[in-house]
VOPAGU-2260 file (C-alpha; in pm, 1 decimal, decimal comma):
REM VOPAGU-2260
SITE   aa  ch    i         X         Y         Z
SITE  UNK   A    0  -10678,3    2495,2   -3097,7
SITE  UNK   A    1  -10314,4    2561,8   -3019,0
SITE  UNK   A    2  -10198,4    2568,7   -2657,0
SITE  UNK   A    3  -10148,3    2924,3   -2532,6
SITE  UNK   A    4   -9814,8    2884,9   -2359,2
SITE  UNK   A    5   -9564,5    2689,8   -2564,6
SITE  UNK   A    6   -9423,0    2374,3   -2409,8
SITE  UNK   A    7   -9479,2    2374,8   -2031,0
SITE  UNK   A    8   -9314,7    2090,6   -1838,0
SITE  UNK   A    9   -9102,3    2003,5   -2141,2
SITE  UNK   A   10   -9394,8    1818,8   -2303,3
SITE  UNK   A   11   -9531,4    1942,3   -2639,8
SITE  UNK   A   12   -9893,8    2048,5   -2606,7
SITE  UNK   A   13   -9876,8    2127,9   -2236,1
SITE  UNK   A   14  -10123,8    2388,2   -2114,0
SITE  UNK   A   15  -10030,3    2642,3   -1847,4
SITE  UNK   A   16  -10309,1    2812,4   -1651,1
SITE  UNK   A   17  -10280,1    3096,2   -1398,7
SITE  UNK   A   18  -10519,3    3315,7   -1202,3
SITE  UNK   A   19  -10540,4    3472,9    -857,2
SITE  UNK   A   20  -10210,6    3333,6    -732,0
SITE  UNK   A   21  -10290,8    2980,6    -855,6
SITE  UNK   A   22  -10094,9    2807,3   -1131,1
SITE  UNK   A   23  -10146,4    2474,6   -1306,9
SITE  UNK   A   24   -9994,4    2280,0   -1595,3
SITE  UNK   A   25  -10205,2    2019,0   -1775,5
SITE  UNK   A   26  -10090,5    1759,3   -2027,9
SITE  UNK   A   27  -10380,3    1691,9   -2269,7
SITE  UNK   A   28  -10171,9    1448,5   -2473,7
SITE  UNK   A   29  -10096,7    1245,2   -2161,8
SITE  UNK   A   30  -10442,4    1168,1   -2026,7
SITE  UNK   A   31  -10513,4    1530,2   -1921,9
SITE  UNK   A   32  -10279,1    1477,1   -1628,1
SITE  UNK   A   33  -10172,7    1763,7   -1403,9
SITE  UNK   A   34   -9798,3    1818,8   -1413,7
SITE  UNK   A   35   -9818,3    2098,1   -1156,2
SITE  UNK   A   36  -10053,9    2282,5    -924,8
SITE  UNK   A   37   -9930,9    2567,0    -706,0
SITE  UNK   A   38  -10078,5    2837,0    -484,1
SITE  UNK   A   39   -9889,5    3163,4    -426,3
SITE  UNK   A   40   -9570,6    2991,0    -536,5
SITE  UNK   A   41   -9618,5    2695,8    -298,8
SITE  UNK   A   42   -9641,4    2357,1    -467,6
SITE  UNK   A   43   -9974,7    2188,2    -392,8
SITE  UNK   A   44   -9895,1    1867,8    -581,4
SITE  UNK   A   45   -9559,8    1697,7    -604,6
SITE  UNK   A   46   -9439,1    1844,6    -936,9
SITE  UNK   A   47   -9402,3    1599,8   -1222,5
SITE  UNK   A   48   -9036,2    1586,2   -1331,0
SITE  UNK   A   49   -8967,4    1729,8   -1675,9
SITE  UNK   A   50   -9069,7    1481,8   -1942,2
SITE  UNK   A   51   -9177,2    1214,2   -1693,6
SITE  UNK   A   52   -9469,1     979,7   -1757,6
SITE  UNK   A   53   -9758,9    1093,2   -1534,6
SITE  UNK   A   54   -9888,0     734,8   -1521,5
SITE  UNK   A   55   -9559,9     600,0   -1389,4
SITE  UNK   A   56   -9466,2     872,1   -1139,4
SITE  UNK   A   57   -9580,8     948,3    -786,6
SITE  UNK   A   58   -9629,8    1309,8    -889,4
SITE  UNK   A   59   -9886,2    1543,0   -1042,3
SITE  UNK   A   60  -10238,2    1403,0   -1075,3
SITE  UNK   A   61  -10431,9    1192,1   -1325,3
SITE  UNK   A   62  -10794,9    1115,1   -1403,1
SITE  UNK   A   63  -10948,8     769,5   -1370,5
SITE  UNK   A   64  -11239,0     641,5   -1582,8
SITE  UNK   A   65  -11445,0     449,4   -1684,3
SITE  UNK   A   66  -11355,6     282,4   -1352,5
SITE  UNK   A   67  -11123,2     367,4   -1063,2
SITE  UNK   A   68  -10879,5     168,7    -852,3
SITE  UNK   A   69  -10860,1    -208,5    -910,2
SITE  UNK   A   70  -11071,3    -470,4   -1087,4
SITE  UNK   A   71  -10973,4    -818,0    -968,8
SITE  UNK   A   72  -10847,3   -1024,3   -1261,8
SITE  UNK   A   73  -10967,2    -745,5   -1491,8
SITE  UNK   A   74  -11321,0    -883,6   -1459,7
SITE  UNK   A   75  -11617,6    -662,0   -1543,2
SITE  UNK   A   76  -11955,4    -839,6   -1516,6
SITE  UNK   A   77  -12234,3    -665,4   -1709,9
SITE  UNK   A   78  -12582,5    -812,6   -1760,5
SITE  UNK   A   79  -12470,5   -1172,7   -1724,3
SITE  UNK   A   80  -12158,9   -1135,6   -1942,2
SITE  UNK   A   81  -11813,6   -1115,7   -1784,2
SITE  UNK   A   82  -11578,9    -895,8   -1986,3
SITE  UNK   A   83  -11202,3    -899,8   -1934,1
SITE  UNK   A   84  -10991,0    -586,4   -1926,5
SITE  UNK   A   85  -10613,3    -593,5   -1972,0
SITE  UNK   A   86  -10413,6    -657,9   -1655,5
SITE  UNK   A   87  -10189,7    -352,7   -1618,3
SITE  UNK   A   88  -10072,2    -437,3   -1267,0
SITE  UNK   A   89   -9948,5    -798,7   -1296,1
SITE  UNK   A   90   -9808,0    -803,3    -942,5
SITE  UNK   A   91  -10161,2    -827,7    -803,3
SITE  UNK   A   92  -10347,6    -948,4   -1115,2
SITE  UNK   A   93  -10563,4    -638,1   -1146,5
SITE  UNK   A   94  -10671,8    -383,9   -1405,1
SITE  UNK   A   95  -10613,3     -51,3   -1235,8
SITE  UNK   A   96  -10721,5     312,1   -1275,4
SITE  UNK   A   97  -10923,1     295,2   -1596,0
SITE  UNK   A   98  -10840,8     383,4   -1955,9
SITE  UNK   A   99  -10879,8     760,3   -2000,8
SITE  UNK   A  100  -10535,5     832,1   -1857,1
SITE  UNK   A  101  -10371,3     630,4   -2135,6
SITE  UNK   A  102  -10518,7     833,6   -2422,4
SITE  UNK   A  103  -10494,9    1190,9   -2543,6
SITE  UNK   A  104  -10766,0    1451,9   -2488,3
SITE  UNK   A  105  -10868,2    1713,4   -2743,0
SITE  UNK   A  106  -10845,7    2081,7   -2648,1
SITE  UNK   A  107  -11183,7    2240,9   -2723,4
SITE  UNK   A  108  -11133,8    2571,2   -2541,8
SITE  UNK   A  109  -10821,7    2727,1   -2393,8
SITE  UNK   A  110  -10791,8    3055,1   -2205,4
SITE  UNK   A  111  -10534,2    3182,1   -1954,5
SITE  UNK   A  112  -10731,6    3045,8   -1658,8
SITE  UNK   A  113  -10968,0    2786,8   -1807,0
SITE  UNK   A  114  -10953,6    2488,1   -2038,3
SITE  UNK   A  115  -11212,2    2246,5   -2176,2
SITE  UNK   A  116  -11094,1    1905,6   -2296,3
SITE  UNK   A  117  -11282,2    1613,9   -2449,9
SITE  UNK   A  118  -11210,1    1249,4   -2517,0
SITE  UNK   A  119  -11400,8     999,8   -2730,2
SITE  UNK   A  120  -11314,4     662,6   -2580,7
SITE  UNK   A  121  -11368,0     311,1   -2710,7
SITE  UNK   A  122  -11258,7     -14,7   -2547,7
SITE  UNK   A  123  -11349,3    -231,5   -2846,4
SITE  UNK   A  124  -10979,3    -298,1   -2909,5
SITE  UNK   A  125  -10966,4    -493,3   -2582,1
SITE  UNK   A  126  -11293,7    -674,1   -2648,3
SITE  UNK   A  127  -11523,8    -463,8   -2430,6
SITE  UNK   A  128  -11819,9    -272,5   -2584,9
SITE  UNK   A  129  -11744,5      29,1   -2369,0
SITE  UNK   A  130  -11776,7     362,2   -2550,3
SITE  UNK   A  131  -11783,6     703,5   -2390,5
SITE  UNK   A  132  -11761,5    1075,1   -2448,3
SITE  UNK   A  133  -11577,4    1256,7   -2170,5
SITE  UNK   A  134  -11575,6    1629,7   -2108,1
SITE  UNK   A  135  -11334,2    1789,8   -1862,4
SITE  UNK   A  136  -11334,7    2152,3   -1752,8
SITE  UNK   A  137  -11049,9    2287,8   -1540,3
SITE  UNK   A  138  -11047,6    2646,2   -1416,5
SITE  UNK   A  139  -10854,3    2868,3   -1178,5
SITE  UNK   A  140  -10971,9    3180,1    -999,3
SITE  UNK   A  141  -10884,8    3372,1    -685,0
SITE  UNK   A  142  -11062,7    3107,1    -477,0
SITE  UNK   A  143  -10867,2    2813,3    -618,9
SITE  UNK   A  144  -10906,7    2520,6    -857,6
SITE  UNK   A  145  -11233,8    2390,0   -1002,3
SITE  UNK   A  146  -11263,2    2057,2   -1187,1
SITE  UNK   A  147  -11578,4    1927,5   -1357,9
SITE  UNK   A  148  -11588,2    1590,4   -1534,4
SITE  UNK   A  149  -11877,6    1443,3   -1734,5
SITE  UNK   A  150  -11883,6    1087,3   -1872,2
SITE  UNK   A  151  -12152,1     998,0   -2126,1
SITE  UNK   A  152  -12233,5     642,5   -2233,8
SITE  UNK   A  153  -12196,3     621,4   -2613,1
SITE  UNK   A  154  -12249,8     245,5   -2624,9
SITE  UNK   A  155  -12571,0     108,2   -2771,9
SITE  UNK   A  156  -12645,7     -76,9   -2447,1
SITE  UNK   A  157  -12654,4      10,9   -2076,2
SITE  UNK   A  158  -12303,4      -0,3   -1931,4
SITE  UNK   A  159  -12147,4      73,8   -1590,2
SITE  UNK   A  160  -11929,1     380,5   -1541,1
SITE  UNK   A  161  -11712,2     524,0   -1266,4
SITE  UNK   A  162  -11455,4     801,1   -1236,0
SITE  UNK   A  163  -11203,3     954,1   -1000,7
SITE  UNK   A  164  -10911,0    1192,1    -962,8
SITE  UNK   A  165  -10574,2    1072,6    -829,7
SITE  UNK   A  166  -10368,7    1367,7    -696,8
SITE  UNK   A  167  -10024,8    1327,3    -538,1
SITE  UNK   A  168  -10038,0    1607,3    -282,9
SITE  UNK   A  169   -9703,9    1720,5    -149,7
SITE  UNK   A  170   -9676,7    1616,3     215,8
SITE  UNK   A  171   -9425,0    1807,1     426,4
SITE  UNK   A  172   -9357,9    1677,7     777,7
SITE  UNK   A  173   -9641,4    1766,1    1013,4
SITE  UNK   A  174   -9919,9    1752,2     752,9
SITE  UNK   A  175  -10262,5    1672,0     898,4
SITE  UNK   A  176  -10557,8    1517,9     716,9
SITE  UNK   A  177  -10917,9    1560,7     830,0
SITE  UNK   A  178  -11245,4    1431,2     686,3
SITE  UNK   A  179  -11568,4    1264,3     798,1
SITE  UNK   A  180  -11691,2     926,6     671,7
SITE  UNK   A  181  -11908,2     642,9     797,5
SITE  UNK   A  182  -11723,3     336,4     666,0
SITE  UNK   A  183  -11362,9     223,4     630,6
SITE  UNK   A  184  -11267,3     -85,4     431,7
SITE  UNK   A  185  -11018,4    -342,4     551,7
SITE  UNK   A  186  -10807,5    -471,3     263,8
SITE  UNK   A  187  -10613,5    -778,6     164,3
SITE  UNK   A  188  -10250,9    -796,0      51,5
SITE  UNK   A  189  -10356,0    -683,5    -298,2
SITE  UNK   A  190  -10534,6    -377,1    -158,7
SITE  UNK   A  191  -10876,7    -517,1    -247,2
SITE  UNK   A  192  -11160,2    -458,7       3,6
SITE  UNK   A  193  -11253,0    -748,5     228,7
SITE  UNK   A  194  -11462,7    -597,2     510,1
SITE  UNK   A  195  -11663,5    -280,0     571,8
SITE  UNK   A  196  -11604,8    -133,5     917,6
SITE  UNK   A  197  -11784,6     158,2    1085,4
SITE  UNK   A  198  -11567,8     464,9    1136,3
SITE  UNK   A  199  -11596,6     838,6    1183,7
SITE  UNK   A  200  -11341,3     933,3     921,1
SITE  UNK   A  201  -10989,8    1050,6     995,7
SITE  UNK   A  202  -10836,4    1342,3    1183,1
SITE  UNK   A  203  -10465,1    1335,2    1251,9
SITE  UNK   A  204  -10107,3    1370,8    1138,7
SITE  UNK   A  205   -9880,0    1111,8     978,1
SITE  UNK   A  206   -9941,1     864,5    1258,7
SITE  UNK   A  207  -10308,4     846,2    1154,8
SITE  UNK   A  208  -10269,6     795,0     780,7
SITE  UNK   A  209   -9914,8     689,6     687,6
SITE  UNK   A  210   -9915,0     348,4     521,8
SITE  UNK   A  211  -10279,4     364,5     416,4
SITE  UNK   A  212  -10404,3     255,2      76,9
SITE  UNK   A  213  -10758,9     249,9     204,7
SITE  UNK   A  214  -11110,0     319,8      86,3
SITE  UNK   A  215  -11364,7     523,1     283,0
SITE  UNK   A  216  -11738,8     538,5     208,9
SITE  UNK   A  217  -12009,3     762,4     346,3
SITE  UNK   A  218  -11772,4    1054,8     292,8
SITE  UNK   A  219  -11943,0    1393,0     325,1
SITE  UNK   A  220  -11746,1    1534,4      31,3
SITE  UNK   A  221  -11521,2    1762,6     238,0
SITE  UNK   A  222  -11154,9    1703,7     324,8
SITE  UNK   A  223  -10888,2    1928,7     473,8
SITE  UNK   A  224  -10514,3    1892,4     418,1
SITE  UNK   A  225  -10340,7    2105,7     679,7
SITE  UNK   A  226   -9974,0    2153,8     598,8
SITE  UNK   A  227   -9732,6    2371,5     798,7
SITE  UNK   A  228   -9698,2    2597,0     491,5
SITE  UNK   A  229  -10044,9    2571,3     334,8
SITE  UNK   A  230  -10396,1    2468,4     439,0
SITE  UNK   A  231  -10626,8    2325,7     171,1
SITE  UNK   A  232  -10995,8    2246,0     164,6
SITE  UNK   A  233  -11140,8    1999,5     -86,6
SITE  UNK   A  234  -11513,8    2002,0    -163,1
SITE  UNK   A  235  -11651,8    1732,9    -395,0
SITE  UNK   A  236  -11992,3    1722,8    -561,7
SITE  UNK   A  237  -12189,9    1480,4    -775,2
SITE  UNK   A  238  -12041,2    1134,9    -825,6
SITE  UNK   A  239  -11734,9    1224,0    -617,5
SITE  UNK   A  240  -11924,3    1326,1    -303,4
SITE  UNK   A  241  -11942,2     994,9    -119,8
SITE  UNK   A  242  -11628,6     785,7    -168,3
SITE  UNK   A  243  -11265,5     862,1     -94,4
SITE  UNK   A  244  -10942,9     666,4    -138,7
SITE  UNK   A  245  -10643,6     760,4      79,2
SITE  UNK   A  246  -10294,1     651,7     -23,8
SITE  UNK   A  247   -9991,0     757,4     181,0
SITE  UNK   A  248   -9688,1     532,7     128,9
SITE  UNK   A  249   -9476,5     500,9     440,8
SITE  UNK   A  250   -9160,4     706,4     429,6
SITE  UNK   A  251   -9275,3     913,8     132,9
SITE  UNK   A  252   -9357,1    1282,6      94,1
SITE  UNK   A  253   -9688,9    1227,2     -85,9
SITE  UNK   A  254  -10048,6    1209,2      28,0
SITE  UNK   A  255  -10315,9    1097,4    -218,5
SITE  UNK   A  256  -10666,8    1207,9    -122,5
SITE  UNK   A  257  -10868,4    1073,8    -414,4
SITE  UNK   A  258  -11236,8    1154,3    -471,4
SITE  UNK   A  259  -11386,6     853,8    -650,4
SITE  UNK   A  260  -11733,0     735,0    -746,7
SITE  UNK   A  261  -11725,0     375,7    -625,6
SITE  UNK   A  262  -11570,0     110,5    -402,8
SITE  UNK   A  263  -11264,7     -68,7    -548,9
SITE  UNK   A  264  -11366,5    -382,8    -741,7
SITE  UNK   A  265  -11734,3    -305,6    -672,7
SITE  UNK   A  266  -11863,0    -502,7    -977,1
SITE  UNK   A  267  -11707,6    -821,8    -838,6
SITE  UNK   A  268  -11804,3    -762,7    -474,1
SITE  UNK   A  269  -12183,2    -725,4    -467,3
SITE  UNK   A  270  -12190,6    -713,3     -87,1
SITE  UNK   A  271  -11999,0    -383,5    -103,3
SITE  UNK   A  272  -12184,4    -225,8    -395,3
SITE  UNK   A  273  -12427,4     -53,8    -159,3
SITE  UNK   A  274  -12134,5     156,8     -34,4
SITE  UNK   A  275  -12063,8     287,8    -383,9
SITE  UNK   A  276  -12136,1      97,8    -707,4
SITE  UNK   A  277  -12044,4     179,4   -1062,8
SITE  UNK   A  278  -12330,5     377,0   -1218,4
SITE  UNK   A  279  -12524,7     182,8   -1479,1
SITE  UNK   A  280  -12586,5     438,7   -1754,5
SITE  UNK   A  281  -12835,9     398,1   -2034,8
SITE  UNK   A  282  -12716,4     496,7   -2382,4
SITE  UNK   A  283  -12676,2     874,5   -2387,5
SITE  UNK   A  284  -12692,6     904,6   -2007,0
SITE  UNK   A  285  -12416,1    1084,7   -1817,7
SITE  UNK   A  286  -12225,6    1072,7   -1490,5
SITE  UNK   A  287  -12115,3    1408,6   -1347,3
SITE  UNK   A  288  -11845,9    1480,1   -1088,1
SITE  UNK   A  289  -11687,9    1800,6    -960,5
SITE  UNK   A  290  -11418,1    1910,7    -718,4
SITE  UNK   A  291  -11313,1    2243,3    -573,8
SITE  UNK   A  292  -10974,5    2297,0    -404,1
SITE  UNK   A  293  -10932,4    2622,8    -214,1
SITE  UNK   A  294  -10696,7    2771,4      37,0
SITE  UNK   A  295  -10838,9    2701,4     381,4
SITE  UNK   A  296  -10834,9    3021,0     581,7
């Protein structure tokens, strides 16, 4: 199916959606990344520069699967076998953010305010018997943005799966972040979790979150980003309603509030798996996740 709106963002095959004051641009050929999301003309995400790589820019948003965040040494233990995934972040010897963002998605349905994309993934080329069918639905309406992601195990054996969404929200000065959680993870120099600490979540301005690259568990699935020019409410369901990664580089204008399905490096840290493991799916079984972003008030 041909994209309805030419070449948004200067990338062939870009899809532009609009409804109820909301606008989005998706890049199916680049991992289904968001190049833009705006509400009433106000940028929600940091816009991806024209022609930029969404996987190498602190802008837009990308999807993460069949795992999220980092796997130490690229190790993935499954049923007594340790598989090795390619190290794509050599500085800390980790495999980061999954594989779906590196491959194109097929456009199955496209309308002015809704798109359905699919991806048939296979990690056999890197020596891992990981096969999946992914389905992504993105829609806009007067209430905001709705995302629904389904991952189905197409391997002939049980295999672990995880997923997440990595948005680079625009962060003007004075932006507050508020959410409830029960656990915050201390991290080492490579941003891998080393200790689970009780917490109540986070509620504050830059002084509360700037410099974080931190995982929270026991999240209730609701987060508020309160900017001087725009207030947003995020509501996650399914696999995304429980774990949250917050990334806010010091001195930057971005705030990443990432709904994810599991703790970073959970397969290699069994003591932390109870806070959010990868989901072991039987052949044909699926993992479902959804997110709603709406104007708050």
